[in-house]
N, C-alpha and C positions, 0 to 999 in steps of 0.2 A: 881249626878248633870249631866244633859244633856247639851251638848254644841251644839249650833246652828250656822249655817252659812247662809249668803245670797249668792245665786248662780244664776247668769244670765244664762237662758237657751239659747240654740242655735238651729237653724233649717237650713236645707240645702238650699243654695242659688240657685235660679232658674234664668237663664239669663233673663234680662228685669224686674225683680222684683224691685219694688221701695224700697229704703232704707230710712227709716224715721230718723229724727235727734236723736231719742232715740235708734237707732240701729247701729250696727257696722259690716261691712263686714270684714270677716277674710278669707284670701286665704289659702287653704291647701298647704303645710303640717303644717303651723304654728299652735301652740297649740296642736299638735298631731292629727289634723283633717285629715280625709280621703277625704273629699270633701270641696269645698268652702262653708262657712257657714255664717249665720247672727246671731249675739248676740242680744237678745231681751231685751234691757235695761228696757222696760216698763213692763216686766212680771217677775220680780225678786221675787221668793218665799224664805221663810225661811225654812231650812231643818235641821233635826237632823244630826249631823256630822257622826253618824254611818252609814247613808245611802250612804255616799260617799265611794265607794269601792277602787278607785285608782285615781291617777293623770294621766291625759292623756298627758299633756304637759304644756308648758309655753307660754305666749304671749309676744311679743316684747315690750319694753318700749313705742314705738310709738303707738302700738295698745292699750296698757293699758291707754295711755293718751286720745285716742279717746273714749275708754270705759268710763273713768272717766267723760268726757264731756257728753257723751250720758246719763249716770246716773244722772248727774247734771240736765240735761234737763228733763228726766223722772220724777224726784222727785221734780222738780221746786225749785232747790236750787240756792242761789245767789253765 
């Protein structure tokens, strides 16, 4: 039995980049990031859990709350 997870991808933040409501800015070093990054809530794929090699870090409860809101917007949930 294969286990799958949903994983929100990140991209490096560039100064002046617009952050959309379905995205969350995360400042390094939170989450084990080396650079400020943007979580792309509108591009969530489903991955086989075997593809995840290691955990980089954890997000703060405040960032998780912002991510939950971004995902609610991206998936048009009430």
